[in-house]
Every structure is written in C-alpha cells, then in structure tokens.
C-alpha positions as CSV (number, residue, x, y, z in Angstrom):
1,M,33.0,166.3,215.7
2,S,33.8,162.9,217.0
3,F,30.3,161.9,215.8
4,L,31.2,163.1,212.3
5,Y,34.6,161.3,212.4
6,N,32.9,158.0,213.3
7,I,30.5,158.4,210.4
8,F,33.6,159.1,208.1
9,I,35.2,155.8,209.4
10,S,32.0,153.9,208.7
11,L,31.9,155.3,205.2
12,L,35.6,154.5,204.7
13,V,35.1,150.9,205.8
14,F,32.1,150.5,203.5
15,G,34.0,152.1,200.6
16,M,37.0,149.8,201.1
17,K,34.8,146.7,201.2
18,V,33.1,147.7,198.0
19,F,36.4,148.6,196.3
20,S,37.9,145.3,197.4
21,L,35.6,143.5,195.0
22,F,37.5,145.1,192.1
23,N,40.9,145.8,193.6
24,E,43.2,143.0,194.8
25,K,45.4,145.2,197.0
26,T,42.4,146.6,198.8
27,K,40.9,143.1,199.2
28,K,44.1,142.0,201.0
29,G,43.8,144.8,203.5
30,V,40.1,144.1,204.1
31,E,40.6,140.4,204.5
32,G,43.7,140.8,206.6
33,R,42.0,142.9,209.1
34,K,39.6,140.1,209.9
35,K,42.5,138.1,211.3
36,S,44.2,140.9,213.3
37,L,42.3,140.3,216.6
38,S,42.7,136.6,216.6
39,L,46.5,137.0,215.9
40,V,47.1,139.1,218.9
41,R,44.9,137.0,221.1
42,D,46.7,133.8,220.0
43,R,50.2,135.2,220.6
44,F,49.8,137.7,223.4
45,S,48.2,137.5,226.8
46,P,46.6,140.5,228.5
47,S,49.6,140.7,230.8
48,D,52.3,140.7,228.1
49,R,54.2,143.9,228.0
50,V,54.3,145.0,224.4
51,I,56.2,147.7,222.5
52,W,53.9,148.6,219.6
53,M,55.0,150.3,216.4
54,H,52.4,151.4,213.8
55,A,53.5,152.2,210.2
56,A,51.2,153.2,207.4
57,S,53.3,151.4,204.8
58,L,56.8,150.1,204.0
59,G,58.6,153.4,204.0
60,E,57.3,154.3,207.4
61,Y,58.3,150.8,208.7
62,E,61.9,151.4,207.5
63,Q,61.8,154.8,209.2
64,G,60.6,153.5,212.5
65,L,62.7,150.3,212.6
66,P,66.0,151.8,214.1
67,V,64.0,153.1,217.1
68,L,62.2,149.7,217.5
69,E,65.5,147.8,217.3
70,R,67.0,150.0,220.0
71,L,64.0,149.6,222.3
72,K,64.2,145.9,221.9
73,E,67.9,145.9,222.8
74,Q,67.1,147.9,226.0
75,F,64.0,145.8,226.9
76,P,64.6,142.3,225.5
77,E,61.8,140.8,227.6
78,H,59.1,143.0,226.0
79,K,57.2,141.6,223.1
80,I,57.0,143.4,219.8
81,L,53.9,144.3,217.8
82,I,54.0,145.9,214.3
83,T,50.8,147.1,212.6
84,F,50.3,148.4,209.1
85,F,47.5,150.2,207.3
86,S,48.6,149.4,203.8
87,P,49.0,146.0,202.2
88,S,52.2,147.1,200.5
89,G,53.8,147.5,203.8
90,Y,52.4,144.3,205.4
91,E,53.0,142.1,202.4
92,N,56.6,143.1,202.0
93,V,57.6,142.8,205.7
94,I,55.7,139.6,206.5
95,K,57.8,137.7,203.9
96,K,61.1,138.8,205.4
97,K,63.0,138.0,208.6
98,H,61.8,140.5,211.2
99,M,61.9,141.1,214.9
100,A,58.2,141.2,215.7
101,D,56.2,138.7,217.7
102,V,53.1,139.7,215.8
103,I,52.7,141.6,212.5
104,C,49.2,142.4,211.4
105,Y,46.9,145.1,210.0
106,L,45.7,147.9,212.2
107,P,42.0,147.4,212.8
108,F,39.6,149.9,211.2
109,D,39.3,152.8,213.6
110,N,35.9,152.3,215.1
111,K,35.6,152.2,218.9
112,K,34.5,148.6,219.3
113,S,37.3,147.1,217.1
114,V,40.0,149.3,218.6
115,R,38.9,148.5,222.2
116,E,38.9,144.7,221.6
117,F,42.3,144.9,219.9
118,V,44.0,147.0,222.6
119,S,42.5,144.9,225.4
120,A,44.2,141.7,224.1
121,F,47.6,142.7,225.6
122,H,49.3,145.3,227.7
123,T,50.9,148.1,225.6
124,E,53.9,149.5,227.4
125,L,54.7,152.1,224.7
126,F,53.1,153.0,221.4
127,F,54.5,155.0,218.5
128,T,53.3,155.8,215.1
129,V,55.7,156.9,212.3
130,K,55.5,160.1,210.3
131,Y,51.8,161.0,210.0
132,D,49.4,158.1,210.4
133,Y,46.9,159.3,213.1
134,W,43.7,157.5,214.1
135,Y,41.5,159.3,216.6
136,N,39.8,156.3,218.3
137,L,43.0,154.4,218.6
138,L,44.9,157.3,220.2
139,A,42.0,158.1,222.5
140,E,41.8,154.4,223.7
141,L,45.5,154.3,224.3
142,K,45.4,157.6,226.3
143,S,42.4,156.4,228.4
144,R,44.7,153.5,229.5
145,G,47.6,155.8,230.4
146,I,49.8,154.4,227.6
147,R,52.7,156.6,226.5
148,T,52.3,157.5,222.9
149,Y,54.8,159.1,220.5
150,V,55.2,160.1,216.9
151,I,58.6,159.2,215.3
152,S,60.0,161.2,212.4
153,A,56.9,163.4,212.5
154,L,56.3,165.5,209.3
155,F,53.8,168.3,209.2
156,Y,53.1,170.2,206.0
157,E,50.9,173.1,205.1
158,T,48.1,171.3,203.2
159,Q,47.3,168.9,206.1
160,S,43.8,169.0,207.6
161,F,45.3,170.2,210.9
162,F,45.8,173.7,209.3
163,T,42.1,174.1,208.2
164,S,39.1,175.2,210.2
165,Y,37.6,171.7,210.4
166,G,41.0,170.3,211.5
167,K,41.2,172.2,214.7
168,W,39.1,169.5,216.5
169,F,41.7,166.8,215.6
170,V,44.5,169.1,216.8
171,K,42.9,169.3,220.2
172,Q,42.8,165.5,220.4
173,L,46.5,165.3,219.5
174,Q,47.3,167.8,222.2
175,K,45.7,165.4,224.7
176,D,46.7,162.1,223.2
177,I,50.3,162.4,222.0
178,D,53.0,162.6,224.7
179,W,55.7,163.8,222.3
180,F,56.3,164.5,218.6
181,F,59.9,163.9,217.3
182,H,60.0,166.1,214.2
183,Q,62.1,165.5,211.1
184,T,62.6,169.2,210.3
185,D,62.5,172.6,211.8
186,F,59.7,173.5,209.4
187,S,57.5,170.7,210.6
188,F,58.3,171.6,214.2
189,A,57.3,175.3,213.6
190,L,54.0,174.3,211.8
191,A,53.0,172.0,214.7
192,K,53.8,174.6,217.2
193,S,51.7,177.2,215.3
194,V,48.6,175.2,216.1
195,G,49.5,174.4,219.7
196,L,51.3,171.1,219.4
197,V,54.1,172.2,221.6
198,Q,55.1,168.8,223.1
199,S,57.8,168.3,220.5
200,S,61.4,168.6,219.5
201,V,63.5,168.3,216.3
202,T,65.4,165.1,216.2
203,G,65.8,164.5,212.4
204,D,64.9,161.7,210.2
205,T,65.5,158.1,211.5
206,R,65.8,156.9,207.8
207,F,69.3,158.3,207.9
208,D,70.2,156.0,210.7
209,R,68.6,153.1,208.8
210,V,70.5,153.7,205.6
211,K,73.8,154.1,207.4
212,Q,73.3,150.6,208.6
213,L,73.0,149.4,205.0
214,R,76.7,149.9,204.4
215,N,77.8,147.4,207.0
216,R,75.7,144.5,205.8
217,N,76.5,142.0,203.0
218,N,75.4,143.9,199.8
219,H,76.5,141.2,197.4
220,V,74.0,140.6,194.5
221,E,74.9,137.5,192.4
222,G,76.0,138.2,188.9
223,I,75.9,142.0,189.0
224,K,79.7,142.5,188.8
225,D,79.8,140.2,185.8
226,F,77.1,142.2,184.1
227,I,78.7,145.6,184.8
228,G,82.3,144.6,183.8
229,E,84.4,147.7,183.4
230,E,81.6,150.0,182.3
231,K,79.8,152.8,184.3
232,V,76.4,151.7,185.5
233,I,73.1,153.5,186.2
234,V,70.3,152.0,188.2
235,F,66.7,153.2,187.7
236,G,65.2,152.3,191.1
237,S,61.5,152.0,191.8
238,S,60.8,153.1,188.3
239,W,57.5,154.3,186.9
240,H,56.8,155.1,183.2
241,A,58.7,158.4,183.3
242,E,62.0,156.8,184.6
243,E,61.7,154.0,182.1
244,K,61.3,156.6,179.3
245,L,64.4,158.3,180.7
246,A,66.3,155.0,180.7
247,K,65.4,154.6,177.0
248,L,66.7,158.1,176.2
249,V,70.0,157.3,177.9
250,A,70.4,153.9,176.3
251,E,69.8,155.3,172.8
252,K,72.6,157.9,173.2
253,N,75.2,156.1,175.2
254,H,75.7,152.4,174.2
255,Q,78.6,151.8,176.6
256,V,76.9,152.6,179.9
257,K,75.2,149.7,181.6
258,I,71.6,150.1,182.8
259,I,69.8,148.3,185.5
260,I,66.0,148.8,185.9
261,A,64.2,147.8,189.1
262,P,60.5,148.7,188.7
263,H,58.4,149.8,191.6
264,D,55.9,147.0,190.8
265,L,56.7,143.6,189.3
266,K,53.5,143.9,187.3
267,R,55.6,146.3,185.0
268,I,57.9,143.5,183.9
269,Q,56.0,142.7,180.7
270,H,55.9,146.4,179.8
271,L,59.7,146.6,180.3
272,K,60.3,143.6,178.2
273,D,58.3,145.2,175.4
274,L,60.1,148.5,175.8
275,F,63.5,146.9,175.9
276,P,63.3,143.7,173.9
277,N,67.0,143.0,174.1
278,A,67.3,143.4,177.9
279,L,68.2,140.5,180.2
280,L,65.7,139.4,182.8
281,Y,67.5,138.8,186.1
282,S,65.6,135.7,187.1
283,E,66.2,134.1,183.7
284,V,70.0,134.6,183.6
285,L,70.8,134.2,187.3
286,G,73.6,131.7,187.6
287,S,74.8,132.4,184.0
288,Q,78.1,134.1,183.3
289,L,76.5,137.5,182.8
290,S,79.7,139.0,181.3
291,T,79.3,136.7,178.3
292,L,75.8,137.8,177.6
293,D,75.6,140.7,175.2
294,S,73.1,143.2,176.6
295,Q,73.3,146.8,177.8
296,L,70.2,146.4,180.0
297,L,69.3,144.2,183.0
298,I,65.7,144.2,184.3
299,I,65.4,143.2,188.0
300,D,62.3,141.0,188.5
301,S,63.1,140.0,192.1
302,I,62.0,141.8,195.3
303,G,64.5,143.0,197.9
304,L,67.6,143.7,195.8
305,L,67.4,147.4,195.1
306,S,69.0,148.8,198.2
307,K,71.9,146.3,197.6
308,L,72.2,147.3,194.0
309,Y,72.9,150.9,194.9
310,S,76.3,149.8,196.3
311,Y,77.4,148.9,192.8
312,V,76.3,151.9,190.7
313,D,77.7,155.2,189.6
314,V,74.4,157.1,189.3
315,A,70.8,156.4,190.6
316,V,67.6,157.6,189.0
317,V,64.9,157.1,191.7
318,G,61.3,156.9,190.7
319,G,58.1,158.6,191.7
320,G,59.2,162.2,191.4
321,F,57.8,162.9,187.9
322,H,54.2,162.6,189.0
323,D,52.2,162.7,192.3
324,A,52.8,159.1,193.2
325,G,55.5,160.2,195.6
326,L,59.2,160.1,195.4
327,H,60.7,156.8,196.5
328,N,63.7,156.4,198.9
329,I,66.6,158.5,197.7
330,L,68.7,157.9,200.9
331,E,69.3,154.3,200.1
332,A,71.4,155.4,197.1
333,A,73.0,158.5,198.7
334,T,74.4,156.5,201.6
335,F,76.7,154.6,199.2
336,G,77.9,157.9,197.7
337,V,75.7,157.7,194.6
338,P,74.4,160.9,193.0
339,V,70.6,160.7,192.8
340,I,68.5,162.1,190.0
341,F,64.7,162.5,190.3
342,G,61.6,164.5,189.2
343,N,60.6,167.7,190.9
344,Q,57.4,166.6,192.5
345,Y,58.4,165.6,196.0
346,R,56.4,167.8,198.4
347,K,56.5,165.2,201.2
348,N,60.3,164.6,200.9
349,P,62.2,167.4,202.6
350,E,65.4,165.3,202.3
351,A,65.3,165.8,198.5
352,D,65.8,169.6,198.9
353,Q,68.6,168.9,201.4
354,L,70.4,166.5,199.1
355,I,70.2,169.0,196.2
356,A,71.6,171.8,198.5
357,F,74.5,169.5,199.2
358,N,75.1,168.9,195.5
359,G,74.5,165.2,196.0
360,G,71.4,165.1,193.8
361,K,69.4,167.0,191.2
362,S,65.7,167.2,190.2
363,F,64.2,167.9,186.8
364,E,60.8,168.9,185.5
365,N,60.9,166.3,182.7
366,E,62.6,163.2,181.5
367,S,64.5,164.8,178.6
368,L,66.3,167.3,180.9
369,A,67.1,164.6,183.3
370,A,68.5,162.3,180.6
371,E,70.7,165.1,179.3
372,F,72.3,165.6,182.8
373,V,72.7,161.8,183.3
374,L,74.5,161.6,179.9
375,F,76.7,164.6,181.0
376,L,77.7,162.9,184.2
377,M,78.7,159.7,182.3
378,N,81.3,161.9,180.4
379,D,82.4,164.1,183.2
380,P,84.3,162.1,185.9
381,E,85.1,165.3,187.9
382,T,81.5,166.3,188.4
383,L,80.5,162.7,189.0
384,G,83.1,162.3,191.6
385,E,82.2,165.6,193.4
386,M,78.5,164.7,193.5
387,S,79.4,161.2,194.8
388,L,81.4,162.7,197.7
389,Q,78.7,165.1,198.5
390,A,75.9,162.5,198.5
391,Q,77.7,160.4,201.1
392,K,78.7,163.5,203.1
393,F,75.0,164.5,203.2
394,V,74.1,161.2,204.9
395,D,77.2,161.2,207.1
396,D,76.6,164.7,208.5
397,T,73.1,163.9,209.9
398,P,72.8,163.5,213.7
399,D,71.9,160.1,215.2
400,S,68.2,160.7,215.3
401,T,67.5,157.3,217.0
402,E,69.8,158.1,219.9
403,L,68.1,161.5,220.5
404,I,64.7,159.8,220.5
405,I,65.7,157.0,222.9
406,Q,67.2,159.6,225.3
407,K,64.0,161.4,225.4
408,I,61.8,158.4,225.8
409,G,63.9,157.1,228.7
410,S,63.1,154.0,230.6
411,L,59.8,152.2,230.3
C-alpha cells in the first residue's frame, strides 16, 4: 500500500503543478514549496531544538496556537517552526506578527523531500492539528524517535480510515502517533473503534483561543460612529447566501445597521453592485461615520472580523449554506453574540453544541434565517437570553490547552 500511496503523491504533485498554471492560489503553494528547504537550512542548524506545529490552513493554525504558545513559555530556548499545506493559511499568517522562527509550506510528501527537510534541524516535538496526516512525514519522524501528537483531533464517519482501503493508513497511525487529543467523545469513540487507542478527550483548543480575544484591544476605528444607537448585525466571512440574507434583512428593517465582511476580498465588487449605497470601510476610514447616511458598511480590510464581533448584537457566519465549510462561530460566541448559520456543518461539532445551549441557530435556507434575525431585532428578551447562553457556552468549556500540556509533560 505504501507503493500505491507514493504513486498517489506523485500524481497529486503533478496535478497541482498543472493546475497552478490556471489557478493563482495553487501556484502560490507550488512555488512556495520550492523555498521551504532553503528557509529551514538558512535559519536552523541540525542541532537546533525545534518545536514544530503543522496546520493545514488558517483555522487549524488558530486551533493549535494556544498549545504552541504554552510550549514556548515552558521552553523559551527552543525554536519554533510552523508549516502549512494551504496558501490561505500561509499567506494570512506570514503577514502578521507571529512567534515562529520559520514559517513555510510543508514539502510535498515524497520520501526524498521529507527526509531532506527533517534532516535540516532537530525536531524535539511535532504536532499536527485536527486531521492533516501525511504518511511519509510521520514515518520519517517516527524513525528518528520524535514524539508526535495530534491536537484537537477530529474523526468523522466518512473519513478514509473507516473504509477497507483505509485500514493500511490506520496501522501506520497506530505506530507513528504517540497520542491523539480529541475534540469530542464521538471522535474518540470512532478512533478507538479502529484501534487508535492512544488517545484522550481534551476538547477543542479553539475555545482557549477565543477566550483570549476578550482580553486584547478590540477597538476598530470608526465602528462606534457607524453604529450609533442602533442594533447591528455582522455578516462574517460571507458567501453569496449570507449576502442574500443581508439584503433580505436590510429591505425589511431600515433601522438596523449591517456590517458585511466577506470571506474573500475578491467579492468586494460584487458587494458594491449588490448594495450600491453601502459604505466601503477603506474609503471612509478617518471620516466621521456617524454623519454618513448609510445602513450598510462593507469591510474591505483583512484581520478586523474577530474584533468586530465585540461590537455587534447578532452574527451571521458564512459557509454553512453550502459545502464550503462553516467558518469560525466561536469568535462571535465568546463575546456573547448569538450566531446564525446554515445547516451544512458536518465538520463543526461546536455548531450542534452551541445550538443545544440556545446560543445559536441553523437554518436550511436564507429566507428562514432572515425571518429569525428580524425577529431577534424586535425581541430584546430572546436576544438577551441567547446572548447570555452564547457566552456561557464558551465559558463552560474546559481548558483544553492545559490538559494537553499536562499530558505532553516535559521535553
């Protein structure tokens, strides 16, 4: 099976290189991987003791960051490496202040590339976040006696591990992973059912991350002026469905203020066409927003959304009305904001938990969601109760990071 896996990796690499000719995002990933080995060789020596976190994309990075920060506190002399598979994770993090000595793309998972990369420094501890597993990488780390963990592991029934052809990879994980730290009891039970017993339930580290958000400076220039005395809804990480929902709400309630932060800045022109009277944040920044007559504000700047949640009454979070994947609902809930979203969120167990707490609701279409949002704007009692429950939902979760650090112990 390892032979077939390596053929698959070769085909994957070839396919990505071809696709990169037509897709800018894929091109960034392919070109970025050409620099990964030289980056670690330039900044690490083979004797450097390195704590290495791998994250598929930005969401997994945020999930793993609380654990990485605690490890750095305990072992300040160790260097930090963060690798990404997706350009969306790498591109976002490399532009911000971060704690890593090196951030780069994970090399493609062929034996030669992995061996050269791992040989460039001394990995003291490696962990991947959630479910990004690469056979040759894990096998190489294990051959060197490196302790390897999975943080906020999440198994679900349709993964390849639970098929006949996936049994081979399960056997590799049994050998190569020292411990799985599961988000949920269901994930733990699924893993155990196929023999991955080196595991425990420690919860989702994203809760630890979003609790930290409350204590930082969440000021966003001009937002208080824009809101004034009105209630405000933010449509965060919006796709087409959430923007349609925003239009339905705006047409039926002219008092409520609406802020739209699209999941991709390429959607800005579409939003300007859809809402011709909306303000564009970059164009009015520095103006007295309270004097500008508009119900809608479009955010065309990166990195503001999690701060905007601290200002709003209701959040509509994107990705749940189709299979793109529900975006982060915890960033809103931590501020005591009820969260509304679509009902396609198979990989987001926290969505069901938030609904059970009555801190959020999901809907099968935009029209039903819009009706409920409009109801909340006119029912302060229900809005207040959902707000309290949303924050309680976050507050009641255990300190997942602490449980993980206790288990990992000293290096």
